[in-house]
KETI-666048 format. One record per residue: y, x, z of N, C-alpha, C, O in turn; residue number from 0; residue in one letter. Coordinates in nm, 2 decimals. Each point is the difference from the previous one (the first is absolute). Example, Ala and Ser with C-alpha at 12.3 -4.5 7.8 and 13.67 -1.06 7.14 Angstrom:
REM residues 2
+--------+--------+--------+--------+--------+--------+--------+--------+--------+--------+--------+--------+------+------+
|    npy |    npx |    npz |   capy |   capx |   capz |    cpy |    cpx |    cpz |    opy |    opx |    opz | resi | resn |
+--------+--------+--------+--------+--------+--------+--------+--------+--------+--------+--------+--------+------+------+
|  -0.57 |   1.32 |   0.78 |   0.12 |  -0.09 |   0.00 |   0.12 |   0.09 |   0.00 |   0.00 |   0.10 |   0.07 |    0 |    A |
|   0.11 |  -0.14 |  -0.14 |   0.11 |   0.09 |   0.00 |   0.11 |  -0.08 |   0.08 |   0.11 |   0.05 |   0.01 |    1 |    S |
+--------+--------+--------+--------+--------+--------+--------+--------+--------+--------+--------+--------+------+------+
END
This chain:
REM residues 79
+--------+--------+--------+--------+--------+--------+--------+--------+--------+--------+--------+--------+------+------+
|    npy |    npx |    npz |   capy |   capx |   capz |    cpy |    cpx |    cpz |    opy |    opx |    opz | resi | resn |
+--------+--------+--------+--------+--------+--------+--------+--------+--------+--------+--------+--------+------+------+
|  -2.30 |   0.16 |   0.60 |   0.01 |  -0.14 |   0.00 |   0.14 |  -0.04 |   0.00 |   0.08 |   0.05 |   0.08 |    0 |    M |
|  -0.04 |  -0.14 |  -0.17 |   0.14 |  -0.05 |  -0.01 |   0.02 |  -0.12 |   0.10 |  -0.09 |  -0.09 |   0.01 |    1 |    R |
|   0.21 |   0.09 |   0.05 |   0.03 |  -0.11 |   0.09 |   0.02 |  -0.13 |  -0.08 |   0.05 |   0.01 |  -0.11 |    2 |    P |
|  -0.08 |  -0.12 |   0.17 |   0.02 |  -0.13 |  -0.06 |   0.10 |  -0.08 |   0.08 |  -0.03 |  -0.01 |   0.12 |    3 |    K |
|   0.13 |  -0.05 |  -0.16 |   0.05 |   0.01 |  -0.14 |   0.07 |   0.13 |  -0.02 |   0.05 |   0.06 |   0.09 |    4 |    P |
|  -0.04 |  -0.02 |  -0.22 |   0.08 |   0.12 |  -0.04 |   0.14 |  -0.04 |  -0.01 |   0.03 |  -0.10 |  -0.07 |    5 |    S |
|   0.06 |   0.17 |   0.13 |   0.14 |  -0.03 |   0.00 |   0.08 |   0.10 |  -0.08 |  -0.04 |   0.12 |  -0.01 |    6 |    L |
|   0.15 |  -0.16 |  -0.04 |   0.10 |   0.09 |  -0.06 |   0.13 |  -0.02 |   0.07 |   0.05 |  -0.11 |   0.02 |    7 |    R |
|   0.00 |   0.23 |   0.03 |   0.13 |  -0.01 |   0.07 |   0.11 |   0.04 |  -0.09 |   0.00 |   0.10 |  -0.07 |    8 |    V |
|   0.10 |  -0.19 |   0.06 |   0.12 |   0.03 |  -0.09 |   0.11 |   0.05 |   0.09 |   0.01 |  -0.03 |   0.12 |    9 |    F |
|   0.07 |   0.12 |  -0.17 |   0.11 |   0.06 |   0.07 |   0.07 |   0.10 |  -0.08 |  -0.03 |   0.02 |  -0.12 |   10 |    G |
|   0.12 |   0.05 |   0.18 |   0.09 |   0.10 |  -0.07 |   0.01 |   0.12 |   0.09 |  -0.03 |   0.00 |   0.12 |   11 |    R |
|   0.07 |   0.11 |  -0.18 |   0.03 |   0.12 |   0.08 |   0.14 |   0.00 |   0.04 |   0.09 |  -0.02 |  -0.09 |   12 |    F |
|  -0.06 |   0.03 |   0.22 |   0.14 |   0.01 |   0.05 |   0.06 |   0.13 |  -0.03 |   0.12 |   0.02 |  -0.02 |   13 |    A |
|  -0.20 |   0.08 |   0.02 |   0.03 |   0.14 |  -0.03 |  -0.13 |   0.07 |  -0.02 |  -0.11 |  -0.05 |   0.02 |   14 |    E |
|   0.11 |   0.18 |  -0.06 |  -0.13 |   0.07 |  -0.02 |  -0.08 |  -0.01 |   0.13 |   0.05 |   0.03 |   0.11 |   15 |    P |
|  -0.18 |  -0.06 |  -0.13 |  -0.10 |   0.00 |   0.11 |   0.02 |  -0.12 |   0.09 |  -0.07 |   0.00 |   0.11 |   16 |    D |
|   0.16 |  -0.09 |  -0.14 |   0.01 |  -0.12 |   0.09 |  -0.02 |  -0.13 |  -0.08 |   0.09 |  -0.04 |  -0.07 |   17 |    V |
|  -0.21 |  -0.02 |   0.08 |  -0.03 |  -0.12 |  -0.07 |   0.02 |  -0.12 |   0.09 |  -0.05 |   0.01 |   0.12 |   18 |    F |
|   0.11 |  -0.11 |  -0.16 |   0.02 |  -0.12 |   0.08 |  -0.07 |  -0.12 |  -0.07 |   0.05 |  -0.04 |  -0.11 |   19 |    V |
|  -0.15 |  -0.01 |   0.17 |  -0.07 |  -0.11 |  -0.06 |   0.08 |  -0.13 |   0.02 |   0.05 |  -0.03 |   0.11 |   20 |    G |
|  -0.04 |  -0.06 |  -0.21 |   0.07 |  -0.12 |   0.01 |  -0.10 |  -0.12 |   0.02 |   0.04 |  -0.10 |   0.07 |   21 |    T |
|  -0.15 |   0.11 |  -0.14 |  -0.10 |  -0.11 |   0.01 |  -0.13 |   0.04 |  -0.05 |  -0.01 |   0.10 |  -0.08 |   22 |    H |
|  -0.10 |  -0.17 |   0.11 |  -0.13 |   0.03 |  -0.05 |  -0.06 |  -0.13 |  -0.06 |   0.02 |  -0.11 |   0.04 |   23 |    A |
|  -0.10 |   0.13 |  -0.15 |  -0.06 |  -0.10 |  -0.07 |  -0.15 |   0.03 |  -0.02 |  -0.03 |   0.12 |  -0.02 |   24 |    I |
|  -0.06 |  -0.22 |   0.02 |  -0.14 |   0.03 |  -0.03 |  -0.01 |   0.04 |  -0.15 |   0.06 |  -0.06 |  -0.09 |   25 |    E |
|  -0.14 |   0.17 |   0.07 |  -0.01 |   0.05 |  -0.13 |  -0.05 |  -0.10 |  -0.10 |   0.04 |   0.00 |  -0.12 |   26 |    R |
|  -0.14 |  -0.08 |   0.16 |  -0.06 |  -0.09 |  -0.10 |   0.10 |  -0.10 |  -0.06 |  -0.02 |  -0.05 |  -0.11 |   27 |    A |
|   0.13 |   0.02 |   0.18 |   0.10 |  -0.10 |  -0.05 |   0.10 |   0.06 |  -0.10 |   0.08 |  -0.07 |  -0.05 |   28 |    S |
|  -0.09 |   0.20 |   0.03 |   0.10 |   0.07 |  -0.09 |  -0.05 |   0.01 |  -0.14 |   0.08 |   0.03 |  -0.09 |   29 |    L |
|  -0.21 |  -0.05 |   0.06 |  -0.05 |   0.01 |  -0.13 |   0.00 |   0.15 |  -0.05 |  -0.01 |   0.09 |   0.08 |   30 |    G |
|   0.02 |  -0.07 |  -0.21 |   0.00 |   0.13 |  -0.06 |   0.12 |   0.09 |   0.04 |   0.10 |  -0.06 |   0.05 |   31 |    G |
|  -0.11 |   0.19 |  -0.07 |   0.11 |   0.09 |   0.04 |   0.14 |  -0.03 |  -0.05 |   0.09 |   0.01 |   0.07 |   32 |    K |
|  -0.08 |  -0.06 |  -0.19 |   0.13 |  -0.03 |  -0.06 |   0.03 |  -0.15 |  -0.01 |   0.08 |  -0.04 |  -0.08 |   33 |    W |
|  -0.15 |  -0.04 |   0.16 |   0.01 |  -0.14 |  -0.01 |   0.14 |  -0.05 |   0.05 |   0.08 |   0.08 |   0.06 |   34 |    S |
|  -0.05 |  -0.20 |  -0.09 |   0.13 |  -0.06 |   0.04 |   0.01 |  -0.01 |   0.15 |   0.11 |   0.01 |   0.06 |   35 |    I |
|  -0.23 |  -0.03 |   0.01 |   0.00 |  -0.01 |   0.14 |   0.05 |   0.14 |   0.07 |   0.07 |   0.00 |   0.10 |   36 |    A |
|  -0.12 |   0.11 |  -0.16 |   0.05 |   0.13 |   0.05 |   0.15 |   0.01 |  -0.02 |   0.07 |   0.04 |   0.09 |   37 |    W |
|  -0.02 |  -0.08 |  -0.20 |   0.14 |   0.01 |  -0.03 |   0.09 |  -0.08 |   0.09 |   0.10 |   0.04 |   0.05 |   38 |    E |
|  -0.15 |  -0.16 |  -0.02 |   0.06 |  -0.09 |   0.09 |   0.01 |   0.06 |   0.14 |   0.10 |  -0.01 |   0.07 |   39 |    I |
|  -0.21 |   0.07 |  -0.02 |   0.00 |   0.06 |   0.13 |   0.09 |   0.12 |   0.01 |   0.06 |   0.02 |   0.10 |   40 |    E |
|  -0.05 |   0.05 |  -0.21 |   0.09 |   0.12 |   0.00 |   0.15 |  -0.05 |   0.01 |   0.08 |   0.06 |   0.07 |   41 |    K |
|  -0.05 |  -0.17 |  -0.14 |   0.14 |  -0.06 |   0.02 |   0.02 |  -0.05 |   0.14 |   0.11 |   0.01 |   0.05 |   42 |    L |
|  -0.21 |  -0.08 |   0.00 |   0.00 |  -0.05 |   0.14 |   0.03 |   0.12 |   0.10 |   0.08 |  -0.02 |   0.09 |   43 |    E |
|  -0.15 |   0.13 |  -0.11 |   0.02 |   0.12 |   0.08 |   0.15 |   0.04 |   0.00 |   0.06 |   0.03 |   0.10 |   44 |    C |
|   0.00 |  -0.02 |  -0.22 |   0.14 |   0.04 |  -0.01 |   0.09 |  -0.10 |   0.06 |   0.10 |   0.04 |   0.06 |   45 |    E |
|  -0.13 |  -0.17 |  -0.07 |   0.08 |  -0.10 |   0.06 |   0.00 |   0.01 |   0.15 |   0.10 |  -0.01 |   0.07 |   46 |    Q |
|  -0.22 |   0.03 |  -0.01 |  -0.01 |   0.01 |   0.14 |   0.07 |   0.13 |   0.05 |   0.07 |  -0.01 |   0.10 |   47 |    I |
|  -0.08 |   0.12 |  -0.17 |   0.07 |   0.12 |   0.03 |   0.15 |  -0.02 |   0.01 |   0.06 |   0.04 |   0.09 |   48 |    W |
|  -0.01 |  -0.11 |  -0.19 |   0.15 |  -0.02 |   0.00 |   0.04 |  -0.09 |   0.11 |   0.12 |   0.01 |   0.05 |   49 |    R |
|  -0.20 |  -0.10 |   0.00 |   0.03 |  -0.09 |   0.11 |   0.00 |   0.08 |   0.13 |   0.08 |  -0.03 |   0.10 |   50 |    Q |
|  -0.15 |   0.14 |  -0.09 |  -0.02 |   0.08 |   0.13 |   0.10 |   0.12 |   0.00 |   0.06 |   0.02 |   0.10 |   51 |    I |
|  -0.05 |   0.05 |  -0.21 |   0.07 |   0.12 |  -0.01 |   0.12 |  -0.01 |  -0.09 |   0.00 |  -0.07 |  -0.10 |   52 |    F |
|   0.11 |   0.14 |   0.14 |   0.12 |   0.00 |  -0.09 |   0.01 |   0.12 |  -0.08 |   0.07 |   0.01 |  -0.10 |   53 |    T |
|  -0.16 |   0.09 |   0.13 |   0.01 |   0.13 |  -0.08 |  -0.07 |  -0.03 |  -0.14 |  -0.09 |  -0.08 |  -0.01 |   54 |    S |
|   0.13 |   0.16 |  -0.09 |  -0.06 |  -0.02 |  -0.13 |  -0.15 |   0.05 |   0.00 |  -0.04 |   0.07 |   0.09 |   55 |    P |
|  -0.04 |  -0.12 |  -0.18 |  -0.14 |   0.04 |  -0.01 |  -0.01 |   0.14 |  -0.03 |   0.07 |   0.05 |  -0.09 |   56 |    L |
|  -0.16 |   0.02 |   0.16 |  -0.03 |   0.14 |  -0.03 |  -0.07 |   0.01 |  -0.14 |  -0.10 |  -0.08 |  -0.02 |   57 |    F |
|   0.14 |   0.17 |  -0.06 |  -0.07 |   0.01 |  -0.13 |  -0.01 |   0.15 |  -0.04 |   0.10 |   0.07 |   0.02 |   58 |    S |
|  -0.21 |  -0.04 |  -0.08 |  -0.02 |   0.14 |  -0.04 |  -0.08 |   0.00 |  -0.13 |  -0.07 |  -0.10 |  -0.03 |   59 |    A |
|   0.07 |   0.21 |  -0.04 |  -0.07 |   0.02 |  -0.13 |  -0.14 |   0.04 |   0.02 |  -0.09 |  -0.03 |  -0.08 |   60 |    A |
|   0.06 |   0.10 |   0.19 |  -0.13 |   0.06 |   0.02 |  -0.07 |  -0.05 |   0.12 |   0.06 |  -0.03 |   0.10 |   61 |    K |
|  -0.19 |   0.02 |  -0.10 |  -0.08 |  -0.04 |   0.11 |   0.02 |   0.09 |   0.12 |   0.01 |  -0.05 |   0.11 |   62 |    Y |
|   0.01 |   0.18 |  -0.13 |   0.02 |   0.10 |   0.10 |   0.13 |  -0.02 |   0.08 |   0.02 |   0.05 |   0.11 |   63 |    E |
|   0.07 |  -0.13 |  -0.17 |   0.13 |  -0.03 |   0.06 |  -0.02 |  -0.11 |   0.11 |   0.09 |  -0.01 |   0.09 |   64 |    D |
|  -0.19 |  -0.07 |  -0.11 |  -0.03 |  -0.10 |   0.10 |  -0.09 |   0.05 |   0.11 |   0.03 |  -0.03 |   0.12 |   65 |    Y |
|  -0.13 |   0.10 |  -0.15 |  -0.09 |   0.05 |   0.10 |   0.00 |   0.15 |  -0.02 |  -0.05 |   0.06 |  -0.10 |   66 |    I |
|   0.11 |   0.01 |   0.19 |   0.03 |   0.14 |  -0.02 |  -0.11 |   0.10 |   0.04 |   0.00 |   0.11 |  -0.04 |   67 |    T |
|  -0.10 |  -0.16 |   0.12 |  -0.11 |   0.08 |   0.04 |  -0.13 |  -0.06 |  -0.06 |  -0.01 |  -0.12 |   0.01 |   68 |    E |
|  -0.08 |   0.20 |  -0.06 |  -0.13 |  -0.04 |  -0.05 |   0.02 |  -0.09 |  -0.12 |  -0.09 |  -0.08 |  -0.02 |   69 |    N |
|   0.20 |   0.08 |  -0.05 |   0.01 |  -0.08 |  -0.12 |  -0.06 |   0.08 |  -0.12 |   0.03 |   0.12 |  -0.01 |   70 |    A |
|  -0.11 |  -0.19 |  -0.07 |  -0.06 |   0.07 |  -0.11 |   0.10 |   0.01 |  -0.12 |   0.05 |  -0.10 |  -0.04 |   71 |    H |
|  -0.03 |   0.22 |  -0.01 |   0.10 |   0.02 |  -0.10 |  -0.03 |  -0.07 |  -0.13 |   0.09 |  -0.01 |  -0.09 |   72 |    P |
|  -0.21 |  -0.03 |   0.06 |  -0.03 |  -0.07 |  -0.13 |   0.02 |  -0.15 |   0.00 |  -0.01 |  -0.06 |  -0.10 |   73 |    N |
|   0.05 |   0.01 |   0.21 |   0.02 |  -0.15 |   0.01 |   0.15 |  -0.02 |  -0.04 |   0.09 |   0.06 |   0.06 |   74 |    V |
|  -0.07 |  -0.15 |  -0.15 |   0.13 |  -0.04 |  -0.04 |   0.02 |  -0.15 |   0.01 |  -0.09 |  -0.08 |  -0.02 |   75 |    R |
|   0.21 |   0.04 |   0.05 |   0.04 |  -0.14 |   0.01 |   0.01 |  -0.06 |  -0.14 |   0.05 |   0.07 |  -0.09 |   76 |    L |
|  -0.08 |  -0.19 |   0.07 |   0.02 |  -0.06 |  -0.14 |   0.14 |  -0.01 |  -0.03 |   0.09 |  -0.02 |   0.09 |   77 |    P |
|  -0.05 |   0.03 |  -0.22 |   0.14 |  -0.01 |  -0.03 |   0.06 |  -0.14 |   0.03 |   0.12 |  -0.02 |  -0.03 |   78 |    P |
+--------+--------+--------+--------+--------+--------+--------+--------+--------+--------+--------+--------+------+------+
END
């Protein structure tokens, strides 16, 4: 059974295996996966991050660089 409402937590990785959530939004208000609402919330996440942290955003090419244990090798980040 899925909890109601369904939430999406936005955030960034501070380093491998350390996810910091910046805010949560009800899934129903986001529309489709690539909707403008998703893009706006991703930008909001980066803005909140920059207000809190002075370090640069952690970035990596592979999923396994973000989650180092139990990461599935076939999952790739979109370009």
